[in-house]
One Martini backbone bead per residue (centre of mass of N, CA, C, O) as a GRO file, in nm:
protein
  195
    1MET     BB    1  -4.227   3.242  -0.996
    2LYS     BB    2  -3.978   3.428  -1.018
    3SER     BB    3  -3.770   3.225  -0.902
    4SER     BB    4  -3.818   2.991  -1.105
    5LEU     BB    5  -3.750   3.152  -1.359
    6ALA     BB    6  -3.460   3.220  -1.272
    7ALA     BB    7  -3.369   2.930  -1.235
    8LEU     BB    8  -3.416   2.840  -1.529
    9LEU     BB    9  -3.232   3.049  -1.654
   10LEU     BB   10  -2.978   2.961  -1.499
   11LEU     BB   11  -2.964   2.674  -1.609
   12CYS     BB   12  -2.940   2.741  -1.910
   13MET     BB   13  -2.687   2.916  -1.881
   14CYS     BB   14  -2.500   2.694  -1.741
   15ALA     BB   15  -2.505   2.471  -1.967
   16THR     BB   16  -2.348   2.685  -2.183
   17ALA     BB   17  -2.148   2.797  -1.995
   18PRO     BB   18  -1.869   2.902  -1.899
   19ALA     BB   19  -1.662   2.913  -1.627
   20GLN     BB   20  -1.675   3.221  -1.593
   21ASP     BB   21  -1.986   3.248  -1.556
   22VAL     BB   22  -1.999   3.071  -1.304
   23GLU     BB   23  -1.822   3.247  -1.126
   24ALA     BB   24  -1.994   3.502  -1.151
   25GLU     BB   25  -2.244   3.370  -1.025
   26ARG     BB   26  -2.119   3.305  -0.751
   27ARG     BB   27  -2.049   3.596  -0.679
   28ARG     BB   28  -2.346   3.699  -0.687
   29ILE     BB   29  -2.448   3.512  -0.461
   30ALA     BB   30  -2.248   3.611  -0.242
   31ASP     BB   31  -2.338   3.913  -0.256
   32GLU     BB   32  -2.635   3.860  -0.192
   33ARG     BB   33  -2.585   3.725   0.082
   34ALA     BB   34  -2.448   3.972   0.211
   35ARG     BB   35  -2.686   4.166   0.174
   36VAL     BB   36  -2.890   4.005   0.345
   37ASN     BB   37  -2.727   4.016   0.609
   38ALA     BB   38  -2.713   4.322   0.630
   39ASP     BB   39  -3.023   4.369   0.634
   40TYR     BB   40  -3.071   4.208   0.890
   41GLU     BB   41  -2.899   4.373   1.082
   42ALA     BB   42  -3.048   4.639   1.037
   43ALA     BB   43  -3.329   4.531   1.125
   44ARG     BB   44  -3.241   4.442   1.407
   45LYS     BB   45  -3.162   4.723   1.508
   46ALA     BB   46  -3.445   4.847   1.458
   47CYS     BB   47  -3.609   4.665   1.649
   48TYR     BB   48  -3.485   4.781   1.924
   49ARG     BB   49  -3.666   5.059   1.883
   50ARG     BB   50  -3.908   4.902   1.944
   51PHE     BB   51  -4.168   4.754   2.111
   52ALA     BB   52  -4.193   4.495   1.911
   53VAL     BB   53  -3.930   4.300   1.892
   54ASN     BB   54  -3.998   4.001   1.827
   55ASP     BB   55  -4.171   4.047   1.573
   56CYS     BB   56  -3.954   4.191   1.413
   57LEU     BB   57  -3.740   3.965   1.425
   58ASP     BB   58  -3.914   3.748   1.287
   59ASP     BB   59  -3.955   3.899   1.018
   60ALA     BB   60  -3.653   3.929   0.947
   61ARG     BB   61  -3.590   3.625   0.955
   62GLN     BB   62  -3.787   3.538   0.731
   63ARG     BB   63  -3.664   3.711   0.507
   64ARG     BB   64  -3.383   3.593   0.519
   65ASN     BB   65  -3.463   3.284   0.480
   66ALA     BB   66  -3.596   3.326   0.199
   67ALA     BB   67  -3.348   3.444   0.056
   68ALA     BB   68  -3.152   3.203   0.128
   69ALA     BB   69  -3.315   2.985  -0.010
   70ASP     BB   70  -3.304   3.103  -0.294
   71LEU     BB   71  -2.994   3.106  -0.311
   72ARG     BB   72  -2.961   2.800  -0.268
   73ARG     BB   73  -3.119   2.712  -0.521
   74GLN     BB   74  -2.925   2.850  -0.719
   75GLU     BB   75  -2.675   2.696  -0.630
   76VAL     BB   76  -2.780   2.413  -0.696
   77LEU     BB   77  -2.827   2.465  -0.996
   78LEU     BB   78  -2.542   2.540  -1.059
   79ASN     BB   79  -2.414   2.273  -0.970
   80ASP     BB   80  -2.575   2.090  -1.158
   81ALA     BB   81  -2.489   2.220  -1.424
   82GLU     BB   82  -2.185   2.179  -1.381
   83ARG     BB   83  -2.197   1.874  -1.355
   84ALA     BB   84  -2.320   1.821  -1.632
   85ARG     BB   85  -2.105   1.956  -1.798
   86ARG     BB   86  -1.870   1.771  -1.705
   87ALA     BB   87  -2.000   1.503  -1.789
   88ALA     BB   88  -2.024   1.575  -2.096
   89GLU     BB   89  -1.722   1.616  -2.135
   90ARG     BB   90  -1.630   1.337  -2.049
   91GLN     BB   91  -1.800   1.182  -2.257
   92ARG     BB   92  -1.676   1.314  -2.509
   93GLU     BB   93  -1.387   1.213  -2.449
   94PHE     BB   94  -1.452   0.916  -2.443
   95ASP     BB   95  -1.565   0.902  -2.735
   96GLN     BB   96  -1.306   0.993  -2.873
   97ARG     BB   97  -1.120   0.767  -2.772
   98LYS     BB   98  -1.287   0.536  -2.880
   99ALA     BB   99  -1.278   0.620  -3.179
  100ALA     BB  100  -0.970   0.620  -3.201
  101ALA     BB  101  -0.931   0.317  -3.126
  102LEU     BB  102  -1.104   0.207  -3.371
  103ILE     BB  103  -0.921   0.344  -3.597
  104ALA     BB  104  -0.679   0.225  -3.511
  105PRO     BB  105  -0.437   0.034  -3.582
  106VAL     BB  106  -0.359  -0.304  -3.568
  107ALA     BB  107  -0.123  -0.485  -3.452
  108PRO     BB  108   0.044  -0.747  -3.531
  109VAL     BB  109   0.062  -1.074  -3.430
  110ALA     BB  110   0.280  -1.291  -3.334
  111PRO     BB  111   0.348  -1.599  -3.371
  112VAL     BB  112   0.327  -1.891  -3.186
  113ALA     BB  113   0.513  -2.146  -3.096
  114PRO     BB  114   0.479  -2.462  -3.048
  115VAL     BB  115   0.479  -2.660  -2.751
  116ALA     BB  116   0.589  -2.945  -2.633
  117PRO     BB  117   0.516  -3.163  -2.423
  118PRO     BB  118   0.635  -3.337  -2.180
  119SER     BB  119   0.744  -3.639  -2.106
  120LEU     BB  120   0.682  -3.867  -1.853
  121ASP     BB  121   0.920  -4.099  -1.925
  122ALA     BB  122   1.121  -3.885  -1.922
  123PRO     BB  123   1.399  -3.766  -1.821
  124PRO     BB  124   1.536  -3.537  -1.659
  125PRO     BB  125   1.731  -3.287  -1.670
  126PRO     BB  126   2.036  -3.239  -1.519
  127ALA     BB  127   1.996  -2.937  -1.433
  128ALA     BB  128   1.744  -2.990  -1.252
  129THR     BB  129   1.880  -3.174  -1.040
  130ARG     BB  130   2.100  -2.975  -0.946
  131GLN     BB  131   1.901  -2.752  -0.843
  132ALA     BB  132   1.722  -2.912  -0.639
  133ALA     BB  133   1.928  -2.983  -0.418
  134PRO     BB  134   2.002  -2.699  -0.300
  135GLN     BB  135   1.707  -2.624  -0.231
  136ALA     BB  136   1.657  -2.845  -0.028
  137ASN     BB  137   1.884  -2.763   0.167
  138ALA     BB  138   1.790  -2.467   0.210
  139ARG     BB  139   1.519  -2.554   0.338
  140ALA     BB  140   1.631  -2.727   0.581
  141LYS     BB  141   1.795  -2.520   0.743
  142PRO     BB  142   1.587  -2.309   0.840
  143GLY     BB  143   1.401  -2.508   0.989
  144SER     BB  144   1.611  -2.605   1.201
  145GLU     BB  145   1.681  -2.324   1.309
  146ALA     BB  146   1.396  -2.252   1.394
  147ARG     BB  147   1.362  -2.476   1.595
  148LYS     BB  148   1.600  -2.393   1.778
  149ARG     BB  149   1.493  -2.111   1.843
  150ASP     BB  150   1.223  -2.202   1.965
  151ALA     BB  151   1.345  -2.377   2.193
  152ALA     BB  152   1.513  -2.152   2.326
  153GLU     BB  153   1.271  -1.961   2.377
  154ALA     BB  154   1.108  -2.156   2.550
  155ALA     BB  155   1.322  -2.183   2.777
  156ARG     BB  156   1.331  -1.883   2.852
  157ASN     BB  157   1.031  -1.859   2.923
  158ARG     BB  158   1.033  -2.079   3.148
  159GLN     BB  159   1.241  -1.937   3.329
  160ALA     BB  160   1.089  -1.668   3.365
  161PHE     BB  161   0.838  -1.789   3.494
  162GLU     BB  162   0.977  -1.922   3.739
  163ALA     BB  163   1.092  -1.659   3.848
  164ARG     BB  164   0.815  -1.519   3.892
  165GLN     BB  165   0.707  -1.731   4.090
  166ARG     BB  166   0.922  -1.701   4.309
  167GLN     BB  167   0.876  -1.400   4.353
  168ALA     BB  168   0.576  -1.424   4.442
  169GLU     BB  169   0.625  -1.608   4.684
  170ALA     BB  170   0.814  -1.415   4.839
  171HIS     BB  171   0.612  -1.184   4.865
  172LYS     BB  172   0.391  -1.335   5.016
  173ALA     BB  173   0.562  -1.411   5.256
  174GLU     BB  174   0.634  -1.117   5.341
  175VAL     BB  175   0.344  -1.020   5.390
  176LEU     BB  176   0.266  -1.229   5.603
  177GLU     BB  177   0.488  -1.155   5.805
  178ARG     BB  178   0.417  -0.856   5.837
  179ASN     BB  179   0.128  -0.907   5.947
  180ALA     BB  180   0.215  -1.081   6.194
  181ASN     BB  181   0.412  -0.839   6.323
  182ARG     BB  182   0.204  -0.595   6.392
  183GLY     BB  183   0.011  -0.679   6.660
  184LYS     BB  184  -0.259  -0.720   6.524
  185PRO     BB  185  -0.549  -0.834   6.526
  186PRO     BB  186  -0.763  -0.990   6.369
  187ALA     BB  187  -1.041  -0.981   6.226
  188ALA     BB  188  -1.357  -1.023   6.268
  189ASP     BB  189  -1.614  -1.188   6.200
  190LEU     BB  190  -1.901  -1.206   6.070
  191PRO     BB  191  -2.214  -1.215   6.123
  192VAL     BB  192  -2.475  -1.413   6.148
  193PRO     BB  193  -2.755  -1.449   6.005
  194PRO     BB  194  -3.069  -1.462   6.056
  195PRO     BB  195  -3.325  -1.710   6.002
   0.00000   0.00000   0.00000
């Protein structure tokens, strides 16, 4: 009951508090967490002086975990309140910009002169025909050069492949000759399994 009341009070305080108070609350939580950890270490050291060490350690651990959980709840509430405050601030700024945009005078748009569509049976202007010809020639040249480069690259690839094939055949012949000259008889075949 006490911790939930404190959490509610903390939430109300953070919803209206400036960022300085939020940072002060974060420091308070961090200091409290450090105090809880220091108390746990002191209790743990005291437990080793007792006969029932494990029970004492379990009790100290439970007290520390309960206090840490309460601090974590406070921290989560603080984060939620801070997040809600920032969201409300962003919404307020958005609303202000939207209101300013609605109030701002709209600049008149200049009328656009209608353009007549070109006639389909009218001949194209001479400048357009002069520009189209160089572009067609420019497109044809790279294509033919690209085909020549591709054909040359294919020929080089074919020659390299044939050279690798010849090299592999020579290596295979060399290995077979070396094995034949070893003077060692070939291994016997595996026995046939019984039927």
